[in-house]
N, C-alpha and C positions, 0 to 999 in steps of 0.2 A: 499115173497119178502120183503127184508130189506127197511125200509123206509129211503129215501135220508134225511141227515141232512140238516138243514136251518141255514144260517148265516145272522144275522140281523146287519146292518151297520148304525150306528147313524147320525143324523144331526149336524150341527154347530148352536150355540156353546153349544152343550150339551154332554151327555155321554151315555152309553150303558142302563141307567135306563130309557130312554124314551121309549124303547121297553118292559119294564117290563110286562105290561097287555097283550100284543100281545104275548109275549113269554110264559106267563101263559097258555094262550089258546092252543098253539101250543105244548107244552111240553109233553102232554099226548100222541102224536102220533108219534113223531120223536125227536131227539137230536137238541137241539137249542143251537147256539154259537153266543153270543152277545158280542164282544170284544169292549174295548175303543179304539178308533183310536188316534194315528197311530200304536197301539198294542204294550204295553210295551216290551222293550227288554233292560233291564237295565236302569240305571238313564238318559241315554243321548237320546234326540229326534234324529230321522234320519234327513236327508236333507229334507227341505220343499217341498216335492213331493208327490202327490197322488200315484205315482208309488211306492215309498217306502212302504206306507201303503198296497197297493194291494199286494205286494210281501209278507208282513208279515201275511195277510190274507190268501194267498195261503199256507203259511207254516201250519196254523191252519187247513185247509181244508185238506191237506195231512194226518196231524195227525190224522183226524177224520175218515179217510178212503178212501179219494181220490177225491170225488166229491161231491158237495153240491149245493142246490138251494140257491141262493144268492139275498138277499132283501136289498136295500139300500134306505134311505131317505135322500134327499137334498144332502149335501156333501157325505153322505154314497152312495147315487146312483153314484156320480162321482168316488168313489173308486170301486164300483161293475163294473162300465164300464172300469176302468183301468185294474182291475182283468180279465175281459172278454177280453180285448185287449192284455194282457201279458200272460194269463194263461186260454185260451179258454177251455182246457180239462178238467179243474176243475169244470167248471160251468154246472150242469145240467139242471138249469132253473134260470130265471132271473126276479126278481121284481123291477121296478124302480118306486119309491114312491115320488110323489112331488119333482121331480128333472128334470134334462134335460140332453141331450146329447152333446149340442154345447157349445163352449168355452165362456169366458167372453168377452164382449166388451172391448176395451182398456180403456174406462172410468171406467167400473166396476172393472177391473183388478187394475187400479190405486187407486181406493177407498179401495179395499182390503188391498193394501200395506200401504195405509195411516192409516187404523185402526190397521194394525199390529204394525206399529210404536208407534201409540198412547197407545195401550195396553202395550207395553214395557216400554214406558216413564212413564206411570201411575203406572205400576207395579200391575194392578188389572183389573178386567173385566168392570171397569166403561164406557169405550167406546161402548161396545155391550150391555149393560143393556136394552137400548131401543129397542132392536129387538124383545123383548117379545110380544110386541103389534103388531109387523108386522108379525110374525110367526104364532100367532093364528088368527082363523076366527072372523068375526064379531059376529056370532052367540055364539060362545064360550065366548068371550069377554063379551057379554051382558048378558048372562044367567048363566055362570059358572065361577065366579071368583076364585073358588078354583083351577081351572086348571090353570088360569094365575099364581096364587100365586106358585104352584107347579113347573111350568116351570121357573118362576123367581128364586126360590131357586136353581134349577139346574144350572142355568146360573151363579149365584153368587159363587157357590162352583167349578167353573172351574178353572184350573191352567192357568194364563196368558200367560205362555210359550207355551201351547198347543193350546190356542187361537190364538196367533200370528202365530205358525207354520200353523194351518189350513188356515188361511187367506192367507198366501204366497203360500201354496201348491195349494188352489183352483186358485189362480190367474194366476197360470202357465199352468193349464190344457189344453190340446188340445181338439178339436172337436173330438168326439168319434162317430159320426153317422156311419161311414164306418164299425167299430168294431160291432156295433149292427146289421147293416144289414147283416153282414156275419154271424151272429149266426143262427143256424138253430134249437136250442132248444125253448122250449115254454117260452114266455116273457108275464108278466103281468105288465101293467102300471096302477098306481093308483093316483088319484089326487083329492084333496079336491076342491068342487065347489067354495069356497070362498078363494082359494089360490091365492094371489096377488104377491108371491115371483116368483114362476116359472110359475104356471098356466096351464090353459087348453090347450093353443097353443103348448107349450112344450110338454105336454103329447100326444097331437094329432100327433106331429112330430115323437115321438119315435113310437107310435102304428103303423103309416103308415110305418115306416122304418123297423121294425122287422117283420120277415116272418111269424112268429107264435104267434101273440099278441092278447091279450085281453085289453080293455080298462074299467077300474072301476072308475067311478066318485062318491066320497063320498059326500052326501049332508050335508050342513051346517057346513062345517069344512074347516080350512084353510090349512097352509102349513105343519103343524104338525099333519097329519091326524091319525097317529099311536097313538098319544097322546090323540087327541079330539074324535076319535071313534075307539078305539082298537078292538072291536069286528068286524067292517067292514072290517078292514084292516086284521086281523087275518083270517076271512073267505077268502078273497081274496088270501092270501098267502097259505092257506090251499089247496085251490083248484088248485093253480099253482104247489104246490108240489105233489100232486096227478097226475097231468099231468106228472111232471118230473119222478115219480116213474113208470109210464106206460110204455108198450113196444115200444111206438112209440116216447118216449122223446129222 
């Protein structure tokens, strides 16, 4: 049996590099696809909608053979759910990592739009630099400053236009609980036990919504579990992919 490819969708305000360690662990067993969102297609960004990114990911999956296990962390999870909603036939298994299925509150959406404007006005990522200390868990910040430095460097290297795009796209996303409920494939929900951004309540909501779900709580990490403990996340994704490969997937 051919192993199902796995697609890794990154968090905001980062890029595919946040998955490097996880991808290295998985690459020996199956094809790994880790694009930069919203997936480059020429010089122009698409309309600021997660659906646009999901459609471009769908094209990558079709090119890789037609179905894939899709794993998304934070914003990547929002894109994964948009993909599931629009192209359910392409999703063999779904990993929702430190993310949520619900929409922003009006206040959160308005804050995203404000940040998008601030980034454009500044012409830099300065308005989102402070996110680094929110994304990482207390244990990581206290004991592993090199992880913070790496994430801060990634943030610094982002294109302000893509940062603004992502904030606008996330602000407009709908609640996709119903799409998750309708999915009959295997689902793994991963959350760091120090995640203060989406957290365990959102993880439990998705776990109870999905028909064939497993919950993995990663200790001593925050919102960027795939960066803070890539081995634990890779193990969870590998187990999910094996479920998707099986005859009952």
